[in-house]
C-alpha positions as a LaTeX table, in Angstrom:
\begin{tabular}{lrrr}
\hline
Residue & $x$ (\AA) & $y$ (\AA) & $z$ (\AA) \\
\hline
Unk1 & 64.07 & 97.32 & 216.92 \\
Unk2 & 66.36 & 95.14 & 216.49 \\
Unk3 & 65.18 & 93.42 & 212.86 \\
Unk4 & 63.73 & 96.80 & 211.53 \\
Unk5 & 67.40 & 97.81 & 210.42 \\
Unk6 & 68.33 & 94.62 & 208.27 \\
Unk7 & 64.51 & 94.38 & 206.73 \\
Unk8 & 65.36 & 98.06 & 205.22 \\
Unk9 & 68.45 & 96.91 & 204.43 \\
Unk10 & 67.66 & 94.41 & 202.77 \\
Unk11 & 63.94 & 96.43 & 201.03 \\
Unk12 & 66.53 & 98.91 & 199.74 \\
Unk13 & 68.61 & 96.31 & 197.72 \\
Unk14 & 66.79 & 94.53 & 196.21 \\
Unk15 & 64.29 & 97.41 & 194.97 \\
Unk16 & 68.11 & 98.59 & 193.78 \\
Unk17 & 68.55 & 95.25 & 191.89 \\
Unk18 & 65.16 & 95.27 & 190.07 \\
Unk19 & 65.83 & 98.60 & 189.14 \\
Unk20 & 69.25 & 97.72 & 187.75 \\
Unk21 & 67.58 & 94.95 & 185.85 \\
Unk22 & 64.22 & 96.94 & 184.26 \\
Unk23 & 66.54 & 99.29 & 183.27 \\
Unk24 & 69.11 & 96.86 & 181.53 \\
Unk25 & 65.50 & 94.97 & 179.39 \\
Unk26 & 63.76 & 98.48 & 178.40 \\
Unk27 & 67.77 & 100.10 & 177.44 \\
Unk28 & 69.32 & 100.12 & 173.57 \\
Unk29 & 72.04 & 97.62 & 173.28 \\
Unk30 & 75.36 & 98.07 & 173.41 \\
Unk31 & 76.63 & 100.47 & 169.35 \\
Unk32 & 78.65 & 97.18 & 167.86 \\
Unk33 & 82.19 & 98.28 & 166.45 \\
Unk34 & 82.32 & 100.51 & 163.32 \\
Unk35 & 85.62 & 98.26 & 161.31 \\
Unk36 & 88.23 & 101.04 & 160.14 \\
Unk37 & 87.49 & 102.02 & 156.42 \\
Unk38 & 91.19 & 100.52 & 155.71 \\
Unk39 & 90.06 & 97.57 & 157.22 \\
Unk40 & 86.89 & 97.26 & 155.39 \\
Unk41 & 88.62 & 97.74 & 151.91 \\
Unk42 & 91.02 & 95.05 & 152.61 \\
Unk43 & 88.31 & 92.82 & 153.44 \\
Unk44 & 86.56 & 93.84 & 150.38 \\
Unk45 & 89.50 & 93.59 & 148.16 \\
Unk46 & 89.85 & 89.63 & 150.21 \\
Unk47 & 86.57 & 88.30 & 149.14 \\
Unk48 & 86.87 & 89.35 & 145.23 \\
Unk49 & 88.80 & 87.19 & 142.56 \\
Unk50 & 91.56 & 88.76 & 140.95 \\
Unk51 & 90.98 & 90.78 & 137.75 \\
Unk52 & 91.52 & 88.89 & 134.44 \\
Unk53 & 94.65 & 91.11 & 132.49 \\
Unk54 & 94.04 & 92.01 & 128.87 \\
Unk55 & 96.02 & 90.02 & 126.69 \\
Unk56 & 98.83 & 91.57 & 123.92 \\
Unk57 & 97.39 & 92.12 & 120.64 \\
Unk58 & 99.28 & 89.63 & 118.70 \\
Unk59 & 101.24 & 90.97 & 115.63 \\
Unk60 & 99.33 & 91.38 & 112.79 \\
Unk61 & 99.59 & 88.95 & 109.80 \\
Unk62 & 101.80 & 90.21 & 107.04 \\
Unk63 & 101.14 & 89.46 & 103.28 \\
Unk64 & 104.31 & 89.82 & 101.06 \\
Unk65 & 103.69 & 90.49 & 96.79 \\
Unk66 & 107.21 & 89.28 & 95.59 \\
Unk67 & 107.60 & 90.57 & 92.36 \\
Unk68 & 110.04 & 88.06 & 90.50 \\
Unk69 & 112.00 & 88.43 & 87.30 \\
Unk70 & 109.73 & 89.04 & 84.56 \\
Unk71 & 106.36 & 89.40 & 86.90 \\
Unk72 & 106.36 & 93.01 & 87.03 \\
Unk73 & 103.14 & 93.41 & 84.73 \\
Unk74 & 101.30 & 90.74 & 86.49 \\
Unk75 & 102.42 & 92.52 & 89.89 \\
Unk76 & 100.79 & 96.12 & 88.34 \\
Unk77 & 97.69 & 94.11 & 87.87 \\
Unk78 & 96.76 & 91.95 & 91.39 \\
Unk79 & 98.55 & 94.39 & 93.87 \\
Unk80 & 95.43 & 96.62 & 94.17 \\
Unk81 & 92.98 & 93.75 & 94.38 \\
Unk82 & 95.81 & 92.38 & 96.85 \\
Unk83 & 95.70 & 95.59 & 98.77 \\
Unk84 & 92.22 & 95.54 & 99.59 \\
Unk85 & 91.62 & 91.94 & 100.16 \\
Unk86 & 94.54 & 92.14 & 103.09 \\
Unk87 & 93.03 & 95.55 & 104.11 \\
Unk88 & 90.07 & 93.83 & 104.79 \\
Unk89 & 90.83 & 90.99 & 107.24 \\
Unk90 & 93.63 & 92.97 & 109.21 \\
Unk91 & 96.93 & 92.35 & 107.37 \\
Unk92 & 99.48 & 94.13 & 106.33 \\
Unk93 & 100.92 & 94.03 & 102.74 \\
Unk94 & 104.48 & 94.76 & 100.77 \\
Unk95 & 105.87 & 94.75 & 98.16 \\
Unk96 & 109.08 & 92.90 & 98.40 \\
Unk97 & 112.06 & 91.86 & 95.38 \\
Unk98 & 112.35 & 88.01 & 96.77 \\
Unk99 & 115.79 & 88.66 & 98.01 \\
Unk100 & 114.38 & 90.58 & 101.27 \\
Unk101 & 113.06 & 86.77 & 101.70 \\
Unk102 & 116.34 & 86.10 & 103.08 \\
Unk103 & 115.21 & 87.82 & 106.15 \\
Unk104 & 111.36 & 87.98 & 106.28 \\
Unk105 & 109.60 & 88.61 & 109.94 \\
Unk106 & 108.34 & 86.49 & 112.61 \\
Unk107 & 104.31 & 87.22 & 111.50 \\
Unk108 & 104.59 & 86.65 & 107.77 \\
Unk109 & 101.67 & 84.41 & 107.11 \\
Unk110 & 101.17 & 84.61 & 102.80 \\
Unk111 & 103.84 & 85.26 & 99.60 \\
Unk112 & 102.64 & 85.65 & 96.82 \\
Unk113 & 105.54 & 85.54 & 93.92 \\
Unk114 & 104.13 & 87.16 & 90.82 \\
Unk115 & 106.13 & 84.71 & 88.84 \\
Unk116 & 108.77 & 81.72 & 89.30 \\
Unk117 & 111.64 & 82.84 & 91.16 \\
Unk118 & 114.32 & 80.53 & 90.68 \\
Unk119 & 114.55 & 79.72 & 94.53 \\
Unk120 & 110.83 & 79.14 & 94.69 \\
Unk121 & 111.46 & 76.14 & 96.34 \\
Unk122 & 114.13 & 76.82 & 98.60 \\
Unk123 & 111.08 & 79.22 & 99.60 \\
Unk124 & 108.45 & 76.01 & 100.44 \\
Unk125 & 111.26 & 74.27 & 102.41 \\
Unk126 & 112.44 & 77.31 & 103.97 \\
Unk127 & 109.39 & 78.40 & 105.45 \\
Unk128 & 106.97 & 75.32 & 105.96 \\
Unk129 & 104.69 & 77.58 & 107.77 \\
Unk130 & 104.42 & 80.68 & 105.71 \\
Unk131 & 101.57 & 79.81 & 102.40 \\
Unk132 & 102.78 & 79.64 & 99.00 \\
Unk133 & 101.23 & 81.23 & 96.03 \\
Unk134 & 103.12 & 80.99 & 92.24 \\
Unk135 & 101.36 & 82.40 & 89.46 \\
Unk136 & 102.22 & 81.48 & 86.11 \\
Unk137 & 104.16 & 78.51 & 86.91 \\
Unk138 & 103.90 & 75.78 & 84.79 \\
Unk139 & 106.04 & 73.22 & 85.99 \\
Unk140 & 106.57 & 73.08 & 89.67 \\
Unk141 & 103.85 & 71.26 & 91.81 \\
Unk142 & 101.72 & 72.21 & 94.69 \\
Unk143 & 103.08 & 70.71 & 98.28 \\
Unk144 & 101.25 & 71.38 & 101.38 \\
Unk145 & 102.45 & 75.02 & 101.91 \\
Unk146 & 102.79 & 76.14 & 98.29 \\
Unk147 & 99.69 & 76.54 & 95.42 \\
Unk148 & 100.22 & 77.31 & 91.83 \\
Unk149 & 98.31 & 79.60 & 89.75 \\
Unk150 & 99.06 & 78.63 & 85.76 \\
Unk151 & 97.29 & 80.71 & 82.88 \\
Unk152 & 95.36 & 78.83 & 79.88 \\
Unk153 & 96.70 & 80.60 & 77.13 \\
Unk154 & 94.87 & 77.47 & 75.00 \\
Unk155 & 91.53 & 78.95 & 76.37 \\
Unk156 & 92.50 & 82.26 & 75.06 \\
Unk157 & 93.55 & 81.25 & 71.98 \\
Unk158 & 90.25 & 79.24 & 71.19 \\
Unk159 & 88.41 & 82.26 & 72.73 \\
Unk160 & 89.95 & 84.47 & 70.34 \\
Unk161 & 89.74 & 82.27 & 67.58 \\
Unk162 & 85.48 & 82.28 & 68.14 \\
Unk163 & 85.31 & 85.66 & 68.42 \\
Unk164 & 87.49 & 86.96 & 65.79 \\
Unk165 & 85.66 & 84.75 & 63.74 \\
Unk166 & 82.20 & 85.76 & 64.91 \\
Unk167 & 82.89 & 89.18 & 64.39 \\
Unk168 & 84.03 & 88.89 & 60.79 \\
Unk169 & 81.47 & 89.54 & 58.44 \\
Unk170 & 82.79 & 86.73 & 55.54 \\
Unk171 & 84.51 & 84.65 & 58.08 \\
Unk172 & 87.76 & 85.86 & 56.72 \\
Unk173 & 89.44 & 85.68 & 60.26 \\
Unk174 & 93.04 & 85.09 & 61.19 \\
Unk175 & 96.13 & 85.15 & 64.26 \\
Unk176 & 99.87 & 85.50 & 64.47 \\
Unk177 & 101.54 & 83.94 & 66.92 \\
Unk178 & 104.68 & 84.17 & 68.72 \\
Unk179 & 107.11 & 81.16 & 66.57 \\
Unk180 & 109.46 & 80.84 & 70.40 \\
Unk181 & 106.44 & 80.61 & 72.56 \\
Unk182 & 106.46 & 76.84 & 73.33 \\
Unk183 & 102.83 & 76.07 & 73.11 \\
Unk184 & 103.13 & 77.85 & 69.96 \\
Unk185 & 101.30 & 74.78 & 67.90 \\
Unk186 & 98.34 & 74.30 & 70.44 \\
Unk187 & 97.82 & 77.80 & 70.36 \\
Unk188 & 97.61 & 77.26 & 66.22 \\
Unk189 & 95.64 & 74.30 & 66.69 \\
Unk190 & 93.28 & 75.95 & 69.44 \\
Unk191 & 92.69 & 79.08 & 67.35 \\
Unk192 & 91.71 & 77.37 & 64.54 \\
Unk193 & 89.30 & 74.81 & 66.93 \\
Unk194 & 87.27 & 78.19 & 68.10 \\
Unk195 & 86.05 & 79.41 & 64.98 \\
Unk196 & 85.46 & 76.25 & 63.64 \\
Unk197 & 83.49 & 76.05 & 66.79 \\
Unk198 & 81.09 & 78.52 & 65.75 \\
Unk199 & 80.50 & 77.69 & 62.28 \\
Unk200 & 82.39 & 74.15 & 60.96 \\
Unk201 & 83.83 & 74.91 & 57.95 \\
Unk202 & 84.43 & 78.29 & 57.36 \\
Unk203 & 83.81 & 78.67 & 53.80 \\
Unk204 & 83.11 & 82.57 & 53.11 \\
Unk205 & 80.84 & 83.14 & 50.21 \\
Unk206 & 83.53 & 85.80 & 48.62 \\
Unk207 & 86.80 & 84.87 & 46.51 \\
Unk208 & 89.13 & 84.07 & 47.36 \\
Unk209 & 87.69 & 80.39 & 48.65 \\
Unk210 & 90.11 & 78.85 & 51.52 \\
Unk211 & 88.48 & 77.92 & 55.21 \\
Unk212 & 88.69 & 80.09 & 58.01 \\
Unk213 & 90.42 & 80.61 & 60.42 \\
Unk214 & 94.34 & 81.32 & 59.00 \\
Unk215 & 96.86 & 81.25 & 60.92 \\
Unk216 & 100.85 & 82.57 & 60.97 \\
Unk217 & 103.89 & 83.43 & 63.15 \\
Unk218 & 106.00 & 86.08 & 63.53 \\
Unk219 & 109.53 & 85.84 & 65.35 \\
Unk220 & 109.74 & 88.72 & 67.65 \\
Unk221 & 113.63 & 89.65 & 66.59 \\
Unk222 & 112.33 & 90.58 & 63.75 \\
Unk223 & 111.58 & 93.52 & 63.66 \\
Unk224 & 108.30 & 95.50 & 62.86 \\
Unk225 & 108.75 & 95.50 & 58.98 \\
Unk226 & 109.14 & 91.78 & 59.41 \\
Unk227 & 105.40 & 90.95 & 60.92 \\
Unk228 & 104.41 & 93.37 & 58.16 \\
Unk229 & 105.08 & 90.84 & 55.88 \\
Unk230 & 104.11 & 88.74 & 57.92 \\
Unk231 & 100.22 & 89.92 & 58.13 \\
Unk232 & 101.54 & 90.78 & 54.14 \\
Unk233 & 100.86 & 87.07 & 53.71 \\
Unk234 & 97.94 & 86.18 & 55.36 \\
Unk235 & 96.33 & 89.49 & 54.04 \\
Unk236 & 96.11 & 87.72 & 50.18 \\
Unk237 & 93.05 & 86.09 & 51.98 \\
Unk238 & 91.82 & 88.89 & 52.44 \\
Unk239 & 91.84 & 88.75 & 56.12 \\
Unk240 & 88.88 & 90.85 & 58.00 \\
Unk241 & 89.82 & 90.34 & 61.56 \\
Unk242 & 93.18 & 89.82 & 63.12 \\
Unk243 & 93.93 & 88.35 & 66.03 \\
Unk244 & 97.62 & 89.49 & 67.66 \\
Unk245 & 98.21 & 87.11 & 70.26 \\
Unk246 & 101.57 & 88.43 & 71.78 \\
Unk247 & 101.49 & 92.46 & 73.48 \\
Unk248 & 104.80 & 93.69 & 71.51 \\
Unk249 & 103.14 & 93.35 & 68.20 \\
Unk250 & 101.08 & 96.30 & 69.42 \\
Unk251 & 103.35 & 98.53 & 67.31 \\
Unk252 & 102.29 & 102.06 & 65.60 \\
Unk253 & 103.44 & 100.56 & 62.77 \\
Unk254 & 101.98 & 97.53 & 62.49 \\
Unk255 & 98.37 & 98.70 & 64.16 \\
Unk256 & 98.77 & 101.38 & 60.93 \\
Unk257 & 98.86 & 98.68 & 58.42 \\
Unk258 & 96.07 & 97.37 & 59.44 \\
Unk259 & 93.87 & 100.27 & 59.24 \\
Unk260 & 95.02 & 100.58 & 56.13 \\
Unk261 & 93.50 & 97.46 & 55.38 \\
Unk262 & 90.52 & 97.52 & 57.53 \\
Unk263 & 91.20 & 94.90 & 59.25 \\
Unk264 & 89.60 & 94.70 & 62.74 \\
Unk265 & 92.02 & 93.43 & 65.31 \\
Unk266 & 91.78 & 91.41 & 68.80 \\
Unk267 & 94.20 & 91.76 & 71.40 \\
Unk268 & 95.29 & 90.02 & 74.55 \\
Unk269 & 95.88 & 94.01 & 75.82 \\
Unk270 & 94.48 & 97.20 & 74.98 \\
Unk271 & 96.15 & 99.14 & 72.61 \\
Unk272 & 96.52 & 103.04 & 72.55 \\
Unk273 & 93.38 & 105.31 & 72.00 \\
Unk274 & 94.48 & 106.34 & 68.95 \\
Unk275 & 94.35 & 103.01 & 67.57 \\
Unk276 & 91.27 & 101.34 & 69.25 \\
Unk277 & 89.18 & 102.54 & 65.91 \\
Unk278 & 90.13 & 99.53 & 64.93 \\
Unk279 & 89.74 & 97.51 & 67.97 \\
Unk280 & 87.13 & 94.80 & 68.43 \\
Unk281 & 87.43 & 93.94 & 71.76 \\
Unk282 & 91.06 & 92.65 & 74.79 \\
Unk283 & 91.07 & 88.95 & 75.73 \\
Unk284 & 92.98 & 89.38 & 79.48 \\
Unk285 & 93.84 & 86.66 & 81.93 \\
Unk286 & 91.54 & 86.87 & 84.92 \\
Unk287 & 93.66 & 86.12 & 87.79 \\
Unk288 & 91.74 & 87.39 & 90.71 \\
Unk289 & 88.62 & 84.00 & 90.85 \\
Unk290 & 91.67 & 81.85 & 90.91 \\
Unk291 & 93.41 & 84.26 & 93.67 \\
Unk292 & 90.32 & 84.32 & 95.84 \\
Unk293 & 90.35 & 80.17 & 95.36 \\
Unk294 & 93.91 & 80.06 & 96.82 \\
Unk295 & 93.65 & 82.61 & 99.52 \\
Unk296 & 90.28 & 81.00 & 100.87 \\
Unk297 & 92.50 & 77.42 & 100.49 \\
Unk298 & 95.38 & 79.36 & 102.52 \\
Unk299 & 93.25 & 80.70 & 105.67 \\
Unk300 & 91.45 & 76.82 & 106.14 \\
Unk301 & 94.78 & 75.43 & 106.37 \\
Unk302 & 94.32 & 73.56 & 103.05 \\
Unk303 & 97.27 & 71.79 & 101.85 \\
Unk304 & 97.81 & 73.46 & 98.18 \\
Unk305 & 96.55 & 72.95 & 95.04 \\
Unk306 & 96.73 & 73.97 & 90.95 \\
Unk307 & 94.24 & 76.93 & 89.90 \\
Unk308 & 93.44 & 77.37 & 86.45 \\
Unk309 & 93.00 & 81.04 & 85.76 \\
Unk310 & 90.02 & 82.10 & 83.50 \\
Unk311 & 89.36 & 84.59 & 80.89 \\
Unk312 & 88.31 & 88.12 & 80.83 \\
Unk313 & 86.61 & 89.52 & 77.47 \\
Unk314 & 87.10 & 93.64 & 78.34 \\
Unk315 & 87.36 & 96.34 & 76.64 \\
Unk316 & 84.34 & 96.37 & 74.28 \\
Unk317 & 83.96 & 97.97 & 71.36 \\
Unk318 & 80.19 & 97.88 & 70.64 \\
Unk319 & 80.09 & 98.65 & 67.40 \\
Unk320 & 81.79 & 95.60 & 66.05 \\
Unk321 & 80.70 & 92.64 & 68.94 \\
Unk322 & 77.48 & 94.02 & 69.28 \\
Unk323 & 75.22 & 93.13 & 72.59 \\
Unk324 & 74.19 & 89.73 & 70.78 \\
Unk325 & 77.55 & 89.09 & 69.99 \\
Unk326 & 78.85 & 89.30 & 72.90 \\
Unk327 & 77.10 & 87.25 & 75.06 \\
Unk328 & 77.48 & 84.11 & 72.47 \\
Unk329 & 80.61 & 84.47 & 73.21 \\
Unk330 & 80.19 & 84.43 & 77.26 \\
Unk331 & 78.16 & 82.15 & 76.85 \\
Unk332 & 80.92 & 79.95 & 75.37 \\
Unk333 & 83.83 & 81.39 & 77.60 \\
Unk334 & 81.20 & 79.51 & 80.08 \\
Unk335 & 80.98 & 76.10 & 78.70 \\
Unk336 & 84.72 & 75.73 & 78.00 \\
Unk337 & 85.83 & 77.24 & 80.93 \\
Unk338 & 83.51 & 74.20 & 83.21 \\
Unk339 & 84.99 & 72.54 & 80.47 \\
Unk340 & 82.30 & 71.30 & 78.51 \\
Unk341 & 84.03 & 71.70 & 74.86 \\
Unk342 & 87.73 & 70.58 & 74.59 \\
Unk343 & 89.48 & 73.37 & 72.48 \\
Unk344 & 92.10 & 70.80 & 70.64 \\
Unk345 & 89.20 & 68.43 & 70.30 \\
Unk346 & 86.33 & 69.74 & 69.22 \\
Unk347 & 83.61 & 67.21 & 67.32 \\
\hline
\end{tabular}
């Protein structure tokens, strides 16, 4: 009896421990604690890289057309082209007088002068990071940030001689040139060579027999009556066509005198509709190809250059400059602009 009590106690204890062990093996593991939402967000934010902040948008580049003295007509001609060009590249286009360059915006990228300005050289020195394109400047040289676009009146006169002689049935062509033009002699020579390039010694069939083309000079200060006298002296040789080399000659009284003599005329600006019955075509200076070249040159960061304008035959009267004659004129113009014809020195 003495040994039975401890034995029962030990048996009971062993069974209790065994039950606890079995329960521990078969039961679910303790549930892990879920972090609080705030802790989770903080931990996730700490693991994510910082987001890139958007950089501020740079200000748009400004392009200015500066209308210098005597450059209004050219400015009006090129303004639509410049507006479209600037808009296509998201530039801000504005028209300004030269005085506004005293206080330019910081993002002024390009300035186009419609004519030379007395301060042009100063502008190029003051704005070395701004591109400058100057039209009709025949004296200033190009520099690192300055390009020049120069007109080609010699080529224009050559084509005028060619076309006016081509249209004249008996080669009887003439031209009136401004005596105050510094290139008046070269212009007359080029005009004569344009006619001679077409027909060599342009001798008419009918009297009076003189070689054509013929040229005359007029005094712009003399007035229209004096210009008519100059025309009459040329008309002694029975002209059929006449090149009016200066827009000032588009005076109704002079055009009336030409119409009475049945003389067709070639112009540098298209006359009003009432005078176009005798008109042949208009020879315009083509600024746009040279502007395109100068613009691209600036955008590519290349040094400034000198660019030459071309010539456009526009407002063609097909009754006088027929399709075949126009095609011949265009072919000659192409050769002239490519340097294959030298207007002051032809064979």
